[in-house]
C-alpha positions in Angstrom: -6.9 -43.7 27.7 -6.3 -44.2 24.0 -5.2 -41.1 22.2 -8.2 -41.2 19.8 -11.0 -42.0 22.3 -12.2 -38.5 23.1 -9.5 -36.2 21.7 -9.4 -36.7 17.9 -6.4 -35.3 16.2 -6.2 -33.8 12.7 -8.3 -35.8 10.3 -8.4 -35.5 6.5 -12.1 -35.7 6.5 -12.1 -38.7 4.0 -13.2 -42.2 4.9 -10.7 -45.0 4.9 -10.4 -46.9 1.7 -11.6 -50.2 3.2 -14.6 -48.5 4.9 -15.5 -47.2 1.5 -15.3 -50.7 0.1 -17.6 -51.9 2.8 -20.2 -49.4 1.8 -20.1 -50.7 -1.8 -20.2 -54.5 -1.0 -21.2 -55.8 2.4 -24.1 -53.6 3.2 -25.9 -54.0 -0.2 -25.6 -57.8 0.2 -26.9 -57.7 3.7 -29.8 -55.5 2.6 -30.5 -57.9 -0.3 -30.5 -60.9 1.9 -32.9 -59.3 4.2 -35.1 -58.3 1.2 -34.9 -61.9 -0.1 -35.9 -63.3 3.2 -38.9 -61.0 3.3 -39.8 -62.1 -0.2 -39.5 -65.8 0.7 -41.7 -65.3 3.8 -44.2 -63.7 1.4 -43.9 -66.8 -0.9 -44.6 -69.1 2.1 -47.6 -67.1 3.1 -48.8 -67.2 -0.5 -48.2 -71.0 -0.6 -50.3 -71.4 2.5 -53.1 -69.4 1.0 -52.7 -71.3 -2.3 -52.8 -74.7 -0.6 -55.9 -73.7 1.3 -57.6 -72.6 -1.9 -56.4 -75.7 -3.7 -57.8 -78.0 -1.0 -61.0 -76.2 -1.1 -61.2 -76.5 -4.9 -60.3 -80.2 -4.7 -63.0 -80.8 -2.1 -65.5 -79.2 -4.4 -64.2 -81.2 -7.4 -64.3 -84.5 -5.4 -67.9 -83.7 -4.4 -68.8 -83.1 -8.1 -67.1 -86.4 -9.2 -68.6 -88.4 -6.4 -72.0 -86.9 -7.3 -71.4 -87.8 -11.0 -70.4 -91.4 -10.2 -73.3 -92.0 -7.9 -75.7 -90.5 -10.3 -74.3 -92.8 -12.9 -75.0 -95.9 -10.7 -78.4 -94.5 -9.7 -79.4 -94.0 -13.3 -78.2 -97.4 -14.2 -80.2 -99.1 -11.5 -83.2 -96.8 -12.3 -83.0 -97.9 -15.9 -82.8 -101.6 -14.9 -85.8 -101.3 -12.6 -87.8 -99.3 -15.1 -87.1 -102.0 -17.7 -88.2 -104.8 -15.4 -91.3 -103.0 -14.4 -92.2 -102.1 -17.9 -91.6 -105.6 -19.1 -93.7 -107.1 -16.4 -96.6 -104.7 -16.6 -96.5 -104.2 -20.3 -96.4 -100.5 -19.7 -94.4 -98.6 -22.2 -93.8 -95.5 -20.0 -90.4 -96.8 -18.9 -89.2 -95.8 -22.3 -89.8 -92.2 -21.5 -87.8 -92.6 -18.3 -85.1 -94.4 -20.1 -85.0 -91.7 -22.8 -84.8 -89.0 -20.2 -82.1 -90.8 -18.1 -79.9 -91.9 -21.0 -78.8 -88.4 -22.0 -77.8 -87.6 -18.4 -75.8 -90.8 -18.3 -74.1 -89.9 -21.6 -73.3 -86.4 -20.3 -71.8 -87.8 -17.1 -69.7 -90.3 -19.1 -68.5 -87.4 -21.2 -67.8 -85.2 -18.1 -65.9 -87.7 -16.0 -62.8 -87.8 -18.4 -62.7 -84.1 -18.4 -62.7 -83.9 -14.6 -60.1 -86.6 -14.1 -58.3 -87.5 -17.4 -56.6 -90.9 -17.3 -56.2 -93.9 -19.6 -57.8 -96.2 -17.0 -60.7 -93.8 -16.5 -61.1 -93.7 -20.3 -61.0 -97.6 -20.5 -63.6 -97.9 -17.8 -65.8 -95.2 -19.3 -65.7 -97.0 -22.7 -66.5 -100.4 -21.1 -69.5 -98.7 -19.3 -70.6 -97.3 -22.6 -70.4 -100.8 -24.2 -72.5 -102.2 -21.3 -75.0 -99.5 -21.9 -75.1 -100.4 -25.6 -75.6 -104.1 -24.7 -78.3 -103.1 -22.2 -79.9 -100.8 -24.7 -80.0 -103.6 -27.3 -81.5 -106.1 -24.9 -84.0 -103.5 -23.7 -84.9 -102.7 -27.2 -85.6 -106.3 -28.0 -87.7 -106.4 -24.8 -89.5 -103.3 -25.9 -90.2 -105.0 -29.3 -91.6 -108.1 -27.6 -93.9 -106.0 -25.4 -95.1 -104.1 -28.4 -96.0 -107.4 -30.0 -97.8 -108.6 -26.9 -95.2 -111.0 -25.9 -94.7 -109.6 -22.4 -93.6 -112.8 -20.8 -90.8 -113.3 -23.2 -89.8 -109.7 -22.7 -89.8 -110.2 -18.9 -87.8 -113.3 -19.3 -85.3 -111.6 -21.5 -84.8 -108.7 -19.1 -84.6 -111.0 -16.1 -82.5 -113.6 -17.8 -78.8 -114.3 -17.2 -77.4 -112.3 -20.2 -79.2 -109.2 -19.1 -78.4 -109.8 -15.4 -74.7 -110.5 -16.2 -74.4 -107.4 -18.3 -76.1 -105.4 -15.5 -73.8 -106.8 -12.9 -70.8 -106.1 -15.1 -72.1 -102.6 -15.6 -72.5 -102.1 -11.9 -69.0 -103.4 -11.2 -67.4 -101.2 -13.8 -69.3 -98.3 -12.5 -68.2 -99.0 -9.0 -64.6 -99.5 -10.1 -64.8 -96.1 -11.9 -66.1 -94.4 -8.8 -63.4 -96.0 -6.7 -60.7 -95.0 -9.3 -62.0 -91.5 -9.3 -61.8 -91.3 -5.5 -58.3 -92.7 -5.5 -57.0 -90.4 -8.2 -58.6 -87.4 -6.5 -56.8 -88.3 -3.2 -53.5 -88.9 -4.9 -53.7 -85.8 -7.0 -54.5 -83.6 -4.1 -51.7 -85.1 -2.0 -49.2 -84.9 -4.9 -50.1 -81.4 -5.8 -49.8 -80.2 -2.3 -46.6 -82.0 -1.7 -45.0 -81.0 -5.0 -45.9 -77.3 -4.5 -44.6 -77.4 -0.9 -41.4 -79.1 -1.9 -40.8 -76.8 -4.8 -41.4 -73.7 -2.8 -39.3 -75.0 0.1 -36.4 -75.9 -2.2 -36.5 -72.5 -3.9 -36.7 -70.7 -0.5 -33.8 -72.8 0.8 -31.7 -72.2 -2.2 -32.3 -68.5 -2.2 -31.7 -68.3 1.5 -28.5 -70.3 1.4 -27.2 -68.3 -1.6 -28.0 -64.9 -0.1 -26.9 -65.6 3.4 -23.7 -67.3 2.1 -22.8 -64.1 0.2 -23.9 -62.0 3.1 -21.7 -64.1 5.5 -18.7 -63.8 3.1 -19.3 -60.1 2.9 -19.6 -59.8 6.6 -16.4 -61.7 7.2 -14.7 -59.5 4.6 -16.2 -56.5 6.3 -14.9 -57.6 9.6 -11.4 -58.1 8.2 -11.6 -54.7 6.6 -12.9 -53.2 9.8 -10.1 -54.7 11.7 -7.6 -53.4 9.1 -9.2 -50.0 9.2 -9.1 -49.9 13.0 -5.4 -51.0 12.9 -4.7 -48.3 10.2 -6.6 -45.7 12.3 -4.7 -46.9 15.4 -1.4 -46.5 13.6 -2.4 -43.1 12.2 -3.5 -42.0 15.7 -0.1 -43.2 17.1 1.7 -41.4 14.3 -0.1 -38.1 15.0 0.2 -38.6 18.7 4.0 -39.1 18.3 4.2 -35.9 16.2 2.0 -34.0 18.7 4.0 -35.2 21.8 7.5 -35.0 20.4 7.1 -31.8 18.5 9.8 -29.2 19.3 7.1 -26.6 19.7 4.4 -26.2 22.4 1.2 -27.6 20.9 -2.4 -27.4 22.1 -6.0 -28.1 20.8 -8.5 -25.3 21.4 -12.3 -25.9 21.5 -14.8 -23.5 20.0 -15.3 -21.8 23.4 -11.5 -21.4 23.7 -11.2 -24.2 26.2 -7.9 -26.1 26.0 -8.8 -29.8 25.4 -5.3 -31.2 24.9 -1.6 -30.1 25.3 1.8 -31.7 24.8 4.7 -31.7 27.3 6.3 -28.6 25.8 3.2 -26.6 26.5 3.3 -27.9 30.1 6.8 -26.6 30.4 5.9 -23.3 28.8 2.8 -22.6 30.9 4.1 -24.0 34.2 1.0 -26.1 34.7 0.6 -29.9 34.6 -1.5 -31.6 31.9 -4.4 -32.4 34.4 -4.6 -28.7 35.4 -4.8 -27.6 31.8 -7.0 -30.0 29.8 -10.6 -29.0 30.1 -9.9 -26.6 32.9 -8.0 -23.7 31.3 -8.9 -21.5 28.4 -6.4 -20.1 25.9 -7.1 -16.4 26.6 -6.0 -16.9 30.2 -2.4 -17.1 29.1 -2.5 -14.2 26.6 -1.6 -10.6 27.5 -4.7 -8.5 28.1 -3.8 -6.2 25.3 -3.8 -9.1 22.8 -6.9 -10.9 23.9 -9.5 -8.8 22.0 -8.0 -9.1 18.5 -7.1 -12.8 19.1 -10.8 -13.6 19.9 -11.8 -11.8 16.8 -9.5 -14.0 14.7 -10.8 -17.0 16.7 -14.4 -16.3 15.7 -13.5 -15.4 12.1 -11.6 -18.7 11.7 -14.8 -20.6 12.4 -16.9 -18.5 10.0 -14.5 -18.1 7.2 -11.2 -20.1 7.7 -9.6 -18.7 4.5 -10.0 -15.1 5.7 -8.5 -15.7 9.1 -4.7 -15.4 9.5 -2.9 -18.7 10.3 0.1 -17.2 11.9 0.6 -14.3 14.4 2.7 -13.1 17.3 1.3 -12.6 20.8 2.5 -12.1 24.3 2.2 -15.2 26.6 2.2 -15.1 30.4 3.0 -18.3 32.3 2.0 -19.4 35.7 4.8 -17.5 37.4 3.9 -14.2 35.6 6.8 -14.3 33.2 6.0 -13.0 29.8 7.2 -14.6 26.5 6.8 -13.6 22.9 5.3 -16.4 21.0 4.9 -17.1 17.3 1.6 -19.0 16.9 0.7 -21.1 13.9 -3.0 -22.2 14.1 -5.5 -23.8 11.9 -8.9 -25.6 12.1 -9.1 -29.4 12.5 -11.1 -30.7 9.5 -14.8 -31.6 10.1 -14.6 -30.2 13.7 -14.9 -26.9 15.5 -11.6 -27.3 17.1 -8.3 -25.5 16.4 -4.8 -26.9 16.7 -2.0 -24.4 17.5 1.8 -24.6 17.5 3.6 -22.1 19.7 7.3 -21.2 19.3 9.1 -19.0 21.9 10.7 -16.1 20.0 11.5 -14.0 23.1 15.2 -14.3 22.5 14.8 -13.4 18.8 12.6 -10.4 19.7 15.2 -9.3 22.2 17.9 -9.7 19.6 15.8 -7.7 17.2 15.4 -4.9 19.7 19.1 -5.0 20.5 19.8 -5.0 16.7 17.5 -2.0 16.3 19.3 -0.2 19.2 22.7 -1.1 17.7 21.4 0.1 14.3 20.3 3.3 15.8 23.6 3.7 17.6 25.4 3.0 14.3 23.3 5.5 12.4 23.9 8.1 15.2 27.6 7.3 15.1 27.7 7.7 11.3 25.7 10.8 11.6 28.0 12.3 14.2 31.0 11.1 12.1 29.6 12.8 9.1 28.9 16.0 11.0 32.4 15.7 12.5 34.0 15.4 9.1 32.0 18.4 8.0 32.9 20.4 11.1 36.6 19.4 10.7 36.6 20.5 7.1 34.9 23.8 7.9 37.3 24.3 10.9 40.3 23.6 8.7 39.3 26.2 6.1 38.3 28.6 8.8 41.6 28.2 10.5 43.4 29.2 7.3 41.3 32.4 7.2 41.9 33.1 10.9 45.6 32.6 10.5 45.6 35.4 8.0 43.3 37.7 10.0 45.0 37.2 13.3 48.5 37.3 11.8 48.1 40.6 10.1 46.0 42.0 13.1 48.8 41.1 15.5 51.6 42.6 13.3 49.5 45.7 12.8 48.9 46.2 16.5 52.7 46.2 17.0 53.0 49.0 14.5 50.3 51.3 15.9 50.2 53.7 18.9 47.9 52.2 21.6 46.3 55.6 22.2 45.0 55.9 18.6 41.5 54.8 17.4 42.9 52.4 14.7 44.8 50.5 17.4 41.5 50.0 19.3 39.7 48.8 16.2 42.5 46.4 15.2 42.6 45.1 18.8 38.9 44.3 18.7 39.5 42.5 15.4 42.3 40.5 16.9 40.2 39.6 20.0 37.3 38.5 17.8 39.8 36.3 15.9 41.1 34.7 19.1 37.5 34.0 20.2 36.9 32.4 16.8 39.9 30.3 17.4 38.3 28.9 20.5 35.1 28.0 18.6 37.2 26.3 15.9 39.1 24.4 18.5 35.8 23.1 19.9 34.8 22.0 16.4 38.0 20.2 16.0 37.6 18.5 19.4 34.2 17.3 18.3 35.6 16.1 15.0 38.4 14.4 17.0 41.0 16.1 14.8 42.7 18.4 17.2 46.2 17.5 18.4 46.1 16.1 21.9 48.9 15.3 24.4 47.5 12.6 26.7 49.4 11.7 29.8 48.9 8.9 32.4 47.1 10.2 35.4 45.0 9.3 38.5 41.5 10.6 37.7 40.8 11.2 41.5 43.8 13.5 41.8 43.0 15.3 38.5 39.3 15.9 39.5 40.3 16.9 43.1 42.5 19.6 41.7 39.5 21.0 39.7 37.0 21.1 42.6 37.6 24.7 43.6 37.3 25.9 40.0 34.1 23.9 39.5 32.6 25.3 42.8 33.2 28.8 41.5 31.5 27.9 38.2 28.3 26.4 39.7 28.0 29.0 42.5 27.3 28.7 46.2 23.6 27.7 45.9 24.6 24.3 44.4 26.3 21.8 46.7 29.2 20.0 45.2 29.6 16.4 46.4 32.8 14.5 45.6 32.8 10.7 45.8 36.1 9.3 44.7 36.5 5.6 44.0 39.0 3.4 45.8 42.2 2.1 44.1 41.3 3.8 40.9 43.1 2.5 37.8 45.2 5.0 35.8 43.9 6.5 32.5 45.5 8.4 29.7 43.9 11.7 28.8 44.9 15.2 27.8 44.7 17.3 31.1 43.5 20.4 29.3 40.7 18.4 27.7 39.7 16.9 31.1 39.4 20.4 32.4 37.2 21.3 29.4 35.0 18.3 30.0 34.5 19.0 33.7 33.9 22.7 33.1 31.2 22.1 30.4 29.4 19.5 32.5 29.4 21.8 35.5 28.0 24.7 33.6 25.3 22.5 32.1 24.4 21.3 35.6 24.3 24.9 36.9 21.9 25.9 34.1 19.6 22.9 34.8 19.2 23.7 38.5 16.8 26.6 39.0 17.5 27.5 42.6 19.4 25.3 45.0 20.5 21.8 44.2 23.3 19.3 44.2 26.0 18.3 41.8 27.6 14.9 42.5 30.9 13.8 40.9 32.0 10.2 41.5 34.6 7.8 40.1 35.0 4.0 40.2 36.5 1.1 38.4 34.1 -0.8 36.0 34.6 -4.2 34.4 32.4 -4.9 31.3 32.0 -8.5 30.2 30.9 -9.8 26.9 27.2 -10.3 27.9 26.8 -6.9 29.4 28.5 -5.3 26.4 25.9 -6.9 24.1 22.8 -6.4 26.2 23.3 -2.8 27.2 24.3 0.3 25.3 27.8 0.6 26.8 31.4 0.2 26.0 33.0 -2.9 24.7 34.2 -5.6 27.0 37.2 -4.6 29.1 38.3 -2.6 32.1 37.3 1.1 32.4 37.4 4.0 34.9 34.0 5.6 35.2 33.5 9.3 35.7 29.8 10.2 36.5 28.5 13.7 36.9 24.9 13.9 38.4 22.6 16.8 39.0 19.1 17.0 40.4 18.0 19.7 38.0 15.1 19.8 35.5 16.1 16.8 33.4 15.5 16.3 29.7 13.0 14.7 27.4 13.8 11.7 25.2 13.8 13.8 22.1 16.4 16.2 23.6 18.6 13.3 24.6 18.6 11.9 21.1 20.1 15.2 19.7 22.2 16.2 22.7 25.6 15.6 21.3 25.0 17.2 17.9 27.0 20.3 17.2 25.1 23.6 17.6 22.1 21.9 19.2 21.1 23.7 22.4 18.0 24.2 24.5 19.1 27.6 25.8 17.8 30.9 24.6 19.2 32.5 21.5 22.6 34.1 22.3 23.1 32.2 25.6 25.0 29.2 24.2 26.8 28.0 21.1 25.6 24.4 21.3 29.2 23.1 21.1 29.8 22.2 24.7 28.5 18.6 24.8 29.5 17.9 21.2 33.1 18.9 22.2 32.9 16.5 25.2 31.6 13.8 22.9 34.5 14.3 20.5 37.1 14.4 23.3 35.8 11.2 24.8 35.7 9.3 21.5 39.2 10.6 20.7 40.4 8.9 23.8 38.6 5.6 22.9 36.1 6.1 25.6 32.3 6.3 25.7 29.8 8.9 27.1 26.2 8.1 28.0 23.4 10.3 29.4 20.5 9.2 31.6 17.8 11.8 32.3 14.1 12.1 33.3 12.1 15.3 33.3 12.1 16.7 36.9 14.5 14.0 38.2 17.8 15.3 37.1 20.5 14.1 34.7 23.6 11.8 34.9 26.5 12.0 32.4 28.6 8.8 32.5 32.0 8.8 30.9 34.0 5.5 30.7 37.7 5.8 29.9 39.8 2.7 29.2 42.3 1.6 31.8 45.9 2.5 31.0 47.8 -0.8 31.0 51.1 0.4 29.3 52.3 3.4 31.3 54.3 5.9 29.3 56.1 9.1 30.1 54.2 12.2 29.2 55.3 14.8 26.7 58.0 17.3 27.7 56.9 20.5 29.2 56.6 23.1 26.4 58.9 26.0 26.3 57.5 28.9 28.3 56.9 32.2 26.6 59.6 34.7 27.4 59.2 38.4 27.7 60.7 39.0 24.2 60.1 36.9 21.3 62.9 34.5 20.4 64.5 35.3 17.1 67.1 33.9 14.8 69.0 34.2 11.5 68.6 30.7 10.1 67.2 29.9 6.6 63.7 28.6 6.6 61.8 27.0 3.7 58.0 27.6 4.1 55.6 25.5 2.0 51.9 26.4 2.0 49.3 26.0 -0.7 47.3 29.0 0.6 49.0 32.1 -0.7 47.7 34.5 1.9 48.9 32.2 4.8 52.2 31.8 3.1 52.6 35.6 2.8 51.7 36.3 6.5 53.9 33.6 7.7 56.8 34.9 5.6 56.3 38.4 7.1 56.2 37.0 10.7 59.4 35.0 10.2 61.2 37.9 8.5 60.2 40.2 11.4 61.9 37.7 13.7 65.1 37.9 11.7 65.0 34.7 9.7 65.7 34.3 6.0 62.6 32.9 4.4 62.2 30.9 1.2 58.5 30.2 0.1 56.9 27.7 -2.2 53.2 27.1 -2.9 53.6 23.6 -4.2 55.7 20.6 -3.1 57.3 20.3 -6.6 58.2 23.9 -6.4 59.8 23.4 -3.0 61.8 20.4 -4.2 63.1 22.4 -7.1 63.9 25.4 -4.9 65.7 23.1 -2.4 67.9 21.6 -5.1 68.7 25.0 -6.7 69.5 26.8 -3.5 73.2 27.0 -3.0 73.2 27.7 0.7 72.0 25.6 3.7 68.3 25.4 4.6 68.0 24.8 8.3 64.2 24.4 8.8 61.3 23.2 6.7 57.9 24.5 7.7 55.2 22.7 5.6 51.5 22.2 5.6 50.3 18.7 6.1 47.5 18.5 3.5 48.6 19.8 0.1 47.7 18.8 -3.5 50.0 16.4 -5.4 52.1 15.5 -2.2 51.5 15.7 1.5 53.8 17.4 4.0 55.2 14.1 5.4 56.3 12.9 2.0 57.8 16.2 1.2 59.8 16.2 4.4 61.0 12.7 3.7 62.2 13.6 0.2 64.1 16.7 1.4 65.6 14.9 4.4 67.0 12.4 2.1 69.0 15.2 0.4 69.9 17.0 3.6 70.4 14.9 6.7 70.4 17.9 9.1 67.2 19.3 7.9 64.7 20.1 10.7 60.9 20.0 10.1 57.9 21.8 11.6 54.5 20.7 10.4 51.4 22.9 10.5 47.8 22.2 9.8 44.2 23.2 10.6 43.8 19.6 11.9 45.9 16.5 12.4 45.8 14.1 9.5 46.5 10.3 9.6 49.8 10.8 7.8 51.4 12.3 10.9 49.1 11.0 13.6 48.1 7.6 14.9 44.7 7.7 16.7 45.0 11.5 16.9 48.4 11.5 18.8 51.4 12.8 16.9 54.4 10.6 16.5 57.1 11.1 19.1 59.6 13.8 18.1 57.4 15.4 15.4 57.1 19.2 15.8 53.6 20.4 15.0 52.0 23.8 15.0 48.2 24.2 15.0 46.7 26.8 12.7 45.8 29.6 13.2 48.9 30.6 15.0 50.2 33.9 16.5 53.6 35.4 16.0 54.4 34.3 19.5 53.4 30.7 18.8 55.4 30.8 15.6 58.5 32.1 17.3 58.4 29.5 20.0 57.7 26.6 17.7 60.5 27.6 15.3 63.1 27.9 18.0 61.9 24.7 19.5 62.3 22.9 16.1 65.7 24.4 15.4 66.9 23.6 19.0 66.1 19.8 18.5 68.0 17.4 16.4 66.0 15.8 13.6 64.9 12.3 14.8 65.6 10.9 11.4 69.3 11.6 12.0 69.4 8.3 13.9 67.9 6.2 11.0 
């Protein structure tokens, strides 16, 4: 079936150029030829009527002429007989008859040339007049003889040869005139009729030949133009058909009642139906999601009432034969001079999924930046707070050693010291969230580590909650700080206990997880690689979506006032991120919660840090010289007093430049440098490097409220670097100092 037979494509609404030419040339000539033919038929009819009238007129004229000619002969004979009778009888009454007849004869002779003018007729008429004159003269002579009584002579004169000869000649001429009149009348009638018929026939033939010749030429030109127009239309239809069929998008033509009248092969593939099952059998709303049908029909109706007001592009959800749903971008418009619409559909499902994924990634990025900002804020606050706690706890600890335990001041100072230590725990959690606390990760088997914590976890959650342990097989090793792993498990267990109202179950499981590139992009999870998963699941009350979005923010809690600090999960988040892992939560109200932690597989086993020196009963002391550099004057003062109480000789400086000058001017040997990491003008690492260049045997002990990048890589201190976290107690200081003095400076080997 040709493409344009019953399924017209988009037309411009304008006629083809050749078709327009046909309207201006061929059709008017055809109409003119038909009109001329009608006119000529009218002329023929008129000619027939005219010929009939002419014949009738000629018949009447012939009758008049014949009457005139025969009257002429009759009068001539009458006059002759009257003359003879009068001459023989001598009666003069014949003159009266003659006189009465003669005017009629003269009138007839005058009338005949008017009725049939001709030179021969004129000649015969003149000859007849001459004979009448001769006859008149002879009869006049006879009349004179009769009047003189000479009747016999008069009779002889009228019956004699001259008179008889003249009368015979008169009769012959009169007869000839009558015959001539009859002949001329017949010829004239025949000639007039023939000439009129020929003239009209020639005119009609000429007009018909001319008009129908032009009409034939125009018809041939019209046929050629029609063929050219049909060829152009066929080429145009083939052109549009090729576009329609080979278009990269799914295309369809929609009738006014939403019936699909034509589709291309791409729409067949998209819908899952063959062309025969679609065209004329299916309607467009059948493939549209039920939530989109109403507004699409409104646009469909508006497009037919006011095409300019209707949108020409929109997105909708498309459902194919198998029930799969796609997101389509539909471009649709009316076909000119019809009530049909043509639509082009592009599958944007992948793009929509990418947009959703991009939105999720953007939300994760914003959340990560938010947590990072909060972490920086928490780290800065913790650093400053640590400095204050170092002063408070340091003086409180030294004051306790000076007081009698039985006195009231001792109890008060003890409470101050205990509050300071609890504050240290809060600051330590903030630093863990900010990922700025010093960690000592070791390679471990997560199954063994968690198994060692099960008894402690069971005591935390209570006997009413069943603890289920599901260790994975052949678990890969991971690197994590053991104390922080304990902190993670304890916080998650406590949260599970609080989420379970009465009896319940807490499940802990581990297993190896491999994340490929596709899964890493499609889901909110870790980057591609090998991980060890630690999942903690409870069947408690669960959480709403709004709670999950803010779950890892510091100080966010759903517990009553005074029942929680809101730092537990934020601390876990910081610890996991500090170990390059990822934590995710899945929860539904009334169906429990699952915390999933993914830690990267350890592929380069390393030996763990040395076991720290255990605290002895008495504080280790010494007599070495120590240079302490701290930009906070109060911390510098309390540190000096602690070191001096332990027997050390202490030199102090608030600025790096002051420490450099003091080191150069001091005449003795400085055994240990205790310096803050973050200081104005110069950091602690640069200061230690400068002083070590002057004294190869100088030992260094760094201290800070958090670990900075100048002495840590990914939060792990360089091997051999001695570090002391602020705030510190006198016991911590004594152990760290002896540890630093007991080790050789690692730079001695450089």
